[in-house]
N, C-alpha and C positions, 0 to 999 in steps of 0.2 A: 578635853579628852579626844583621842583619835576616833574617827567614825567606826562604827561596828562593821565587821566584815563577816557576816554569817556564812558558814560553809557546811560541808557534809556532816560534821558533828551535830550541828543545829538541825539540819534537815532530817538526819536519822532520828533524833530525839523528838522533834516537833511534828514530823509528818510520817516517816517510814514506820515507826514503831508505835505511833499514837492512835492509829486507826483512820487517819486522814488520807493515807496514800492510796491513790486509785490504781497505781501500777501503769501509768501512762507511758513511762520510760523516757520522758523528756530530759530528766537529769542524766540518764545514761548517754543519750545522744549528744548532749551538750558538753560532756566531760572531755576536756582536751588532752587528758593524760591516760585515758583508757584504764582507769582504776575502778570504774564502776561497771558491774555486770548486771544481767537481768535474769531472774529465775521465774520461769513460767511452768515449772513442774508441780504436779499434784495440787493445782489450784492456788499456788502462792502468788504469782504475778507481782513480784516486788523487785526493786533494785537492791543491789548489795555492793559493798565495798570489798575489794580484795584484801587478803590478810596482810600482804605487804603494803608499805606506804601508809601505815596508820591503823591497820586492823579494821574490824567490821564497823566500829562506831566512831572512827576519827579519820583524818586525812592529812598526811604530811604536806600535800600541796595546798590544802585549805589553810593550814597553819601558816603557810608562807604568803597567803593573800588571795588564792583562787576562790572565787565565789560563784562560778558559772552554774553549778548544780542548783543552788538556791535561787538564782536568777531565772532558771528555766522551769522551776516547779510551779505548776498552776494550782497548788494548794498550800503554798508557803506564805504564812502570815496574811497580810491584807491584800491577797491576790485579787479579789473581786472588785474592790473599789479602785485598785491600781489599774486594772484592765478597763473598767468602765470609763475612768477619766482619760485613759490613753486613747481608746477607740472612739468614744462618744463625747468627750470633753465635759462630762458630767456624771454624777452618780444616778443610778436608777431611782425612779419614784417608787413608793411602796406598792402602788397598784401594778407596776410593771414586773409582776411576779415571774413571768417567762422571759425577762430580759428586755433590753431596749431594741426596738426594731423600727424600720421604715414602712414595711408593708408585709402583710400576710396574705397569701394567695394560693389557690390550687393550681397545680401544674401537671403536665403529662408530656412525655416525649412524643414528637410527631413521627419519629423513626420507630416503626412497629417492632423491629428486632430488638431495639434497646428497651422499648416499653415492656416487651414480653420477658426478656432476660432479667431486667431490673426488678426492683421491688416497688409496688404501689405507684405505678405510672412511669417508673424509670427515669425520674428527673435527674438524680445524681449521676447515673450512667450517661445521660445525654449531656450533662454539664461537662463531665470529664472528656468525653469524645470531642465536643465542640471546642473546649479550651485547648486540647492537644492539636486539633486540626486547624486552629486559627491562630497559632503562635502566641497563645496566652501563657501556656505552661510547657515545660519540657517533659515533665513526668508527674505522676501522682503516687502518693503513699497510700496504699489500700490494704485490704486483707484478701486472702484466697484460701481455699481448702487444700490441705497438704495432700500430695500424691494424686491419686485418682478421685479424691473427694469423699471416698467411702468412710473414712475415719471421722469426718466432720471436725477435724483439728484445724482451727484457723491459724494461719501464719502470715506474717507481713510480706508484702509484695510491692514491687514497683510496676506501675502501669505506664507504658510508653506509647501505646497505640490503641486503636479501636478493639483489636483482638484481645489485648490484655484486659481492657475494661469489661468486655463481654465475659471473659473467663472468670473474672472476679465479682461479677454482678450478683445481687441477692443478699439477703441478711443471714448472718450467723449470730446466735444468741449466747455463745460463749465468747470470752474476751480475746482480743488480739491487740498487741501493742504496735499499731501501725507505724508510729514514728521510728521504730527499729529498722525500717527499710531505707532510712535516710542515707546511710553510708553507701548502699548499693546504688541509689539514685545519683549520688555525687560521683561515685566511681564510674558511672556510665555517662558522665558529662553534663548532667542536669544542673541548671543554675536557677530556674524558676519552677518551683515545686508546689503542687497542691497537696494538702494533707486532708484526708477524709477520716473522720473518727467521731466517737462519742464526745459529749461535752468536755470530759476531763482531758481528752487529747486536743480537741478543737481550741481550748483555751491556751494551750502551750505556745503557739506562735505569737499570740497577743502579749502574753506575759513576758516572753523573751524580748519582744520589741519594746515594751514598756520599761523593762529593766536593762535594756541595751546589752543583750547577751550575744552580740556579734553576728558572724556570718550566717548562722542557722536561721536567725530571725529574718535576715534579708532574703535568704533563698526560699523560705516557705512563703510564697507570695499569694497564696489563696488557701483559706481555711473553710472546709465544708463540714458542718456539724450534723450528726445524726441524732434525732430525738431518741432518748434512751432513759428508761426508768431503772433498769438494772440489767446486768448480764449474769450468766450462770456458770457454775463450775462444770468442767467437762464430765464430772461424775454423773451428771443428770442423764446422760445417754444410757449408761449401764444400769444405774440404780433405780431410775424411774421409768424411762421409756421402754427399756428392755425387760427388766425384772417384773414390772407391774403391767405393762401393756403389750409386751411381746413385740415391740418395735425395735428391731436391731438397727444400729446406726448405719450400717452399710445398705439397708433397705430404704432409708429416708431420702427422698428426692428434694424436698422443699419444706421450709418452716416459716411461720409467721405468728405474730401475736396480735389478736383482735379480741381482747377480753378473755380469751382462752389461748392455750398453746395449740396452734393449728399445725398439723403434721400431714404431709402428703408422702406416700410411698411409691416406689418404682412401679408397682402394679396398678397405679392409678387410684388406690384407695385413699380416703380422707379420714383423719382421726382428730379428735379434740381431747385435750388434757386440761383439767382445771388448773388455773394459775396458782391457786393456794397449795396444790400438791408440789409445785416447783419451787415454792418459797424457800424451803430448807436448803436448796442448792444455789441460793444467791451467792455470788462471789463476794468475798469479804471486803474487797476494795470498793464495793458499791454501797456499803452500809452507811457511810457518812457523806456520800456525794449529794450535794444540793442542786445539781444542774440537770434537770430533765431536758430542757429545751436547747441545749448547746448554745448558751447565751452569748458566747464570745466568738462564734464563727462569723465569717463574712456572710455566709448563707447557711441557714439551718433547714433540715428537711426530714420528713418522716411520714409514716402511714398511720395516722389516727383519723377517726371520724367514720362516717358511713360510706363514703365513696372509695371503695377499695382499689380502684384503678387510677386514682389521682394522688399526687404527693402534696402534702401540706408543706408549703415553702415559705420560709421567713427570711426576708431580705434585711440585713442588719447594718452593713457598712457601705460606704461609697464604693469601695472596691467590689463588694458583692452586687451593688446596684449596677455598676458598669457592665459586669459580666452578664447579669440577668437580662438587662435591657437589650444587650447585643444579641443574646440568644432569641429573645422574642422577635426582634427585628429580622433576624435571619430565618425565622420560622422553625427553629430547632425544637421549640416547645410550644404548646398551646396552654392557655390559662383560663381559669374561671374565677369569679369572685369568691372569696371565702364564705360569703353569705349563702352561697349555693349549698353549703353543708353547715347549717346553723349550729350544730352541736360541737363543731371543732374548737372554737375559741373557749367556751366553758370547759371543755375537756382538757385543752392545753393548759389552762390556768389551774385546773384541779390537780392534774398530774404534776405540774410545777410546784404547787404548794406542798403536795405530799413529799416531793424530793427535798424541798428546802427545810422541812422539819427535821431532816436527818442531820443537818450540820450542827455540831456540838456548840454549846455556849462557851466560847473561849475568849481569851483576850483579843483574838484576831477574828472575831465573828463577822460574817458577811452582813451587809446592810439588808434590812428587811427580813432577816431570819427570825422565825418564830422561836420562842423559848423552848428548849428541849433539854434532855438529860445532860448531865455533866459528861466530859470526855470519858471518864473511867466507866460510866454506866453505859456508854454507847458502843463500847468495843465488844 
């Protein structure tokens, strides 16, 4: 029998409409025929196929042999074992619940402007600025806030210099498909691109490389993953923050999550909102995502633990190691042993276990996944 060539019809059935789709947009970016679009309206965050060329659930190009959308999807079939074997030449051990890594350390930018503008020590901002200024990358795919920022609507952005990194610094807890900025980066002449995103996005470059998905995989030369347990629907601003706590989105200056939703307003006031109240606004694409720790990034980073002005940084690949060590040597970041915050590793593993329980027990279940409900029950 000829080899199977799965395409959009398979992706649509197995991922997009099954509850597994995270909305990362990798399939849209990889499509060479521009027949896939992206819908981020009203909390949907999903790819779609245009009515022409096969309708919503099929693809005439796929019927002719195009498989790029399935090769780009970081949730299609045996994605986790494929990436583990590609990046690390082995599958993870059961105890590696947060993924395979070389080192976990605390970091902070030595540039005070970057440390202040960034989140939890500013490591990611420092990394991007260092990589741009030392000819490691030409551009980075990030997110920023639309317009003057008062709407808190996150949109994809290409960062090409220090000023761009500063303007996009900080965390947003609603979703943004950062890979959608890829075309703008290419149109601007970028050939070496960093992708910054949650685990679902950070896995995309690796699965593209593992499945030989062409130029995009070669151009995304650095993957920076953000620790993430979930993101929220944009409705959280009006229905929870405003309606219940009288916190209008245009009055919010900064947000963070440290066991509670932390909100700072323009007048300098600080507010806390219990996370259990935000739960109903969890974005649907996060409900089956098993990856808290951005396990397939070159470097993963996030703000967990007791030291709020330090970034928990996980070096995973040789490419990540090369960049990290060069930053340390250049004095762009300072480091502390992870043991200085003894609660970090237990919390990292706990949050990773919680996320891994979300993955449904299917034919293509990830290794180490704990038994959970059937796909129909998990949607």
